[in-house]
C-alpha positions as CSV (number, residue, x, y, z in Angstrom):
1,M,0.0,0.0,0.0
2,L,1.1,3.6,-0.7
3,A,0.7,4.6,2.9
4,D,3.2,1.9,4.0
5,N,5.9,2.9,1.5
6,P,8.6,4.8,3.4
7,I,9.7,6.6,0.2
8,Y,6.2,7.9,-0.4
9,Q,5.8,8.8,3.3
10,Q,8.9,11.1,3.2
11,S,7.9,12.5,-0.2
12,L,4.5,13.4,1.2
13,I,6.0,14.9,4.3
14,K,8.4,17.1,2.2
15,S,5.6,18.2,-0.1
16,I,3.3,19.1,2.8
17,N,6.1,21.0,4.6
18,Y,6.7,23.0,1.4
19,I,3.0,23.8,1.1
20,E,2.6,24.8,4.7
21,S,5.7,27.1,4.5
22,N,4.5,28.9,1.3
23,L,0.8,29.5,1.9
24,D,1.4,33.2,1.4
25,K,2.5,32.6,-2.2
26,K,1.1,31.2,-5.4
27,I,2.1,27.5,-5.3
28,L,2.5,25.5,-8.5
29,L,2.2,21.7,-8.7
30,K,5.6,21.4,-10.4
31,E,7.3,23.2,-7.5
32,I,5.7,20.8,-4.9
33,A,6.5,17.7,-7.0
34,K,10.1,18.9,-7.4
35,E,10.4,19.3,-3.6
36,A,9.1,15.7,-3.3
37,H,11.5,14.4,-6.0
38,I,8.7,12.8,-7.9
39,S,7.3,13.5,-11.4
40,E,4.2,15.8,-11.5
41,F,2.1,13.0,-12.9
42,H,3.0,10.4,-10.2
43,F,3.1,13.0,-7.4
44,H,-0.5,14.1,-8.2
45,R,-1.7,10.5,-8.0
46,I,0.2,9.7,-4.8
47,F,-0.9,12.9,-3.1
48,K,-4.6,12.3,-3.8
49,A,-4.3,8.6,-2.7
50,L,-2.7,9.5,0.6
51,T,-4.6,12.7,1.5
52,G,-8.0,12.3,-0.1
53,E,-7.6,15.7,-1.8
54,T,-6.0,16.9,-5.0
55,V,-3.0,19.2,-4.5
56,K,-5.1,22.2,-5.7
57,E,-7.9,21.3,-3.3
58,H,-5.5,20.9,-0.3
59,V,-3.6,24.2,-1.0
60,S,-6.8,26.1,-1.5
61,R,-8.4,24.8,1.7
62,L,-5.4,25.6,3.9
63,K,-5.2,29.1,2.5
64,L,-8.9,29.8,3.0
65,E,-9.0,28.4,6.5
66,R,-6.0,30.5,7.6
67,A,-7.6,33.5,5.9
68,A,-10.8,32.9,7.9
69,L,-8.8,33.0,11.1
70,H,-7.4,36.3,10.1
71,L,-10.8,37.7,9.2
72,K,-11.8,37.0,12.8
73,H,-8.7,38.1,14.7
74,N,-6.9,40.7,12.5
75,K,-7.6,44.3,11.6
76,E,-6.4,44.2,7.9
77,D,-9.1,44.8,5.3
78,I,-10.2,42.0,3.1
79,G,-8.0,43.0,0.2
80,Q,-4.9,42.9,2.4
81,I,-5.9,39.5,3.7
82,A,-6.4,38.2,0.2
83,F,-3.0,39.4,-0.9
84,Q,-1.3,38.0,2.3
85,H,-2.7,34.5,1.4
86,G,-1.5,34.4,-2.2
87,Y,-4.5,35.7,-4.0
88,E,-3.9,38.2,-6.8
89,N,-6.9,40.4,-6.1
90,H,-10.0,40.8,-3.9
91,E,-12.3,39.2,-6.5
92,S,-10.5,35.9,-6.9
93,F,-10.3,35.6,-3.1
94,T,-14.0,36.3,-2.7
95,R,-14.9,33.7,-5.3
96,A,-12.7,31.0,-3.7
97,F,-13.9,31.9,-0.2
98,K,-17.6,31.8,-1.1
99,K,-17.2,28.5,-2.9
100,H,-15.6,26.9,0.2
101,F,-17.5,28.6,3.1
102,R,-20.7,29.5,1.2
103,L,-20.3,33.1,2.4
104,T,-18.4,36.0,1.0
105,P,-15.5,37.2,3.2
106,Q,-17.5,40.2,4.4
107,E,-20.5,38.0,5.2
108,Y,-18.2,35.6,7.1
109,K,-16.6,38.4,9.0
110,S,-20.0,39.7,10.1
111,S,-21.2,36.2,11.0
112,I,-18.1,35.2,13.0
113,H,-18.3,38.5,14.9
114,Q,-21.8,37.7,16.1
115,I,-20.7,34.1,17.0
116,T,-17.8,35.4,19.0
117,L,-20.1,37.8,20.9
118,K,-22.4,34.9,21.7
119,K,-19.5,32.8,23.0
120,Q,-18.2,35.7,25.1
121,T,-21.7,36.0,26.6
122,I,-21.7,32.2,27.3
123,H,-18.3,32.5,29.1
124,Q,-19.5,35.6,31.0
125,N,-22.7,33.8,32.2
126,A,-20.7,30.8,33.3
127,K,-18.4,33.2,35.1
128,N,-15.4,31.7,33.4
129,S,-12.1,33.5,34.1
130,L,-8.4,32.7,33.8
131,S,-8.3,31.5,37.4
132,K,-11.5,29.4,37.1
133,L,-10.1,27.6,34.1
134,H,-6.8,27.1,35.9
135,L,-4.9,29.5,33.6
136,E,-2.2,31.9,34.6
137,E,-2.1,35.4,33.3
138,P,-0.5,35.2,29.9
139,K,3.1,36.3,29.3
140,I,4.6,37.5,26.1
141,K,7.6,35.4,25.2
142,L,10.0,35.3,22.2
143,I,10.5,31.6,21.4
144,P,13.6,30.8,19.5
145,D,13.8,28.6,16.4
146,L,13.0,25.0,17.3
147,H,14.6,21.8,16.0
148,L,12.0,19.0,16.1
149,A,11.6,15.3,15.4
150,Y,7.9,14.8,14.8
151,L,5.1,12.6,13.7
152,R,2.1,14.0,11.8
153,H,-1.3,13.1,13.2
154,T,-4.3,13.6,11.0
155,G,-7.8,13.4,12.6
156,S,-9.4,14.2,16.0
157,Y,-7.2,15.9,18.6
158,E,-8.6,13.4,21.1
159,K,-6.6,10.6,19.4
160,V,-3.1,12.1,19.4
161,G,-2.1,10.1,22.5
162,K,-1.2,7.0,20.3
163,T,0.9,9.2,18.0
164,F,2.9,10.5,21.0
165,Q,3.4,6.9,22.1
166,R,4.9,6.0,18.8
167,L,7.1,9.1,18.8
168,M,8.4,8.4,22.3
169,L,9.1,4.8,21.5
170,W,11.2,6.0,18.6
171,A,12.9,8.6,20.8
172,A,13.8,6.0,23.5
173,T,15.5,3.8,20.9
174,H,17.2,6.5,18.7
175,L,18.1,9.4,20.9
176,V,20.4,9.7,23.9
177,L,17.9,10.6,26.6
178,K,19.5,11.5,29.9
179,F,16.5,13.4,31.1
180,K,12.8,13.5,30.3
181,P,12.7,15.0,26.7
182,S,11.0,18.2,26.0
183,T,7.8,17.4,24.1
184,L,5.4,19.7,22.4
185,G,2.5,19.7,19.9
186,I,2.1,21.9,16.8
187,V,-1.6,22.8,16.5
188,H,-2.3,23.6,12.9
189,D,-6.1,23.7,12.7
190,N,-9.2,25.1,14.5
191,P,-11.8,22.3,14.8
192,D,-14.5,24.9,14.3
193,L,-13.2,25.5,10.8
194,T,-11.5,22.2,9.7
195,E,-13.4,18.9,9.2
196,E,-12.3,16.4,11.9
197,D,-10.7,13.9,9.5
198,K,-8.5,16.7,8.0
199,I,-7.2,18.2,11.3
200,R,-3.4,18.4,11.4
201,F,-1.3,18.0,14.6
202,D,2.4,17.4,14.9
203,A,3.6,15.4,18.0
204,C,7.2,16.6,18.5
205,V,10.3,16.1,20.6
206,Q,12.8,18.9,20.8
207,L,16.3,18.2,19.4
208,T,19.6,20.0,19.7
209,K,20.6,19.4,16.0
210,A,19.2,18.2,12.7
211,I,18.6,14.5,12.0
212,K,18.0,12.6,8.8
213,P,14.3,11.8,8.3
214,K,13.5,8.1,8.1
215,G,10.2,6.2,7.7
216,E,7.3,8.0,9.4
217,I,9.6,10.1,11.6
218,S,10.6,13.4,10.2
219,F,12.5,16.5,11.1
220,K,11.9,20.2,10.7
221,T,13.0,23.5,12.1
222,I,10.2,26.0,12.9
223,K,10.9,29.7,12.9
224,G,10.8,31.3,16.3
225,G,8.6,34.3,17.1
226,K,6.4,36.2,19.5
227,Y,3.9,34.2,21.5
228,A,1.3,34.9,24.2
229,V,1.9,32.0,26.6
230,F,-1.0,30.8,28.8
231,R,0.1,28.3,31.5
232,Y,-2.7,25.8,32.3
233,Q,-2.8,23.1,35.0
234,G,-5.2,20.3,34.7
235,P,-6.4,17.4,32.5
236,Y,-6.2,17.4,28.7
237,D,-10.0,16.8,28.6
238,N,-10.5,20.6,29.2
239,F,-8.4,21.8,26.3
240,Y,-11.3,22.7,24.0
241,K,-12.9,24.9,26.7
242,V,-9.5,26.6,27.5
243,Y,-8.9,27.3,23.8
244,D,-12.4,28.6,23.3
245,Y,-11.8,31.1,26.1
246,I,-8.4,32.1,24.9
247,Y,-9.5,32.7,21.2
248,N,-12.9,34.2,21.9
249,V,-12.3,36.2,25.1
250,C,-8.6,36.7,25.9
251,L,-7.3,37.7,22.5
252,F,-10.0,40.3,22.1
253,E,-9.6,41.7,25.6
254,K,-5.8,42.0,25.1
255,K,-6.4,43.3,21.5
256,W,-3.7,40.8,20.2
257,E,-3.7,39.9,16.5
258,L,-2.6,36.5,15.3
259,S,0.6,35.9,13.3
260,D,0.9,33.2,10.6
261,Q,2.6,30.6,12.8
262,P,0.6,27.7,14.2
263,A,0.0,27.5,17.9
264,L,2.1,25.3,20.2
265,E,1.3,23.2,23.2
266,W,4.3,22.7,25.4
267,Y,3.9,19.8,27.8
268,V,5.7,21.0,31.0
269,K,4.3,18.2,33.2
270,S,2.8,15.3,31.4
271,P,2.0,11.5,31.6
272,P,3.2,9.1,32.7
273,F,5.1,11.0,35.4
274,Y,2.1,13.0,36.7
275,K,-1.6,12.6,37.3
276,P,-4.2,14.5,35.1
277,D,-4.9,17.2,37.7
278,Q,-1.1,17.8,37.9
279,Y,-0.5,18.2,34.2
280,V,1.0,21.5,33.2
281,T,0.7,22.8,29.6
282,D,1.8,26.0,28.1
283,F,-0.5,27.2,25.3
284,C,1.6,29.3,23.0
285,V,-0.5,31.5,20.8
286,P,1.5,33.3,18.0
287,I,0.8,37.0,17.9
288,K,2.1,40.1,16.0
């Protein structure tokens, strides 16, 4: 099967990394295939078989979902957001956006504003606060470039545990681990925007230097940047409620705008060394 072929696995990983690093540009199939070291014809077939989407569908969806986040959280006008996400003009962006979300960007912006206000009211009525949700006051931090070995998980966030188990088994047999390794997750998608079977999450262990990718394990360096860091203590079951509060209340109260980097989850205290009520996780939200 294609999914079990290590050569195709690494080719897919390389192509996806290239796509995710160039979403602000016009991406051509030949460029992605070149990055994967496969002919355009075979690459298109392999990509569709392994992801369930054509390259064009995949690139368009990622661009539009990220643009939707910016329409909610950022102050730029629609034309600026269109240009930042690789669209040549307002009109082409509007056509693509309406085809995907069934709303024009302006209609979506108005709709998501009303939804956000309703969520803020729900949190207010529940008397939610940072302390009630076991969150510390956020701190602004500059996180340096990170060298990571990782496994890509696609699907529900609730099922990432098994992916981390495979990653840590690899780390135990391939890395010199004198201490508990630093582990983190890269959170690419918002489940309110992305269908569950297409959600992307990278289970990562931090490295001091680059390694050669092999099989399903890959390596990448993510660019450092400015983050609002929310420290949370408690079980992973409450993550959705915590994220909902951060993205619908805190970011607006602080008037912080999102940058183009994905969010990070840094597992400060995690299983199997701690009990669920003792887990400590830093939610690192990229901001401008």
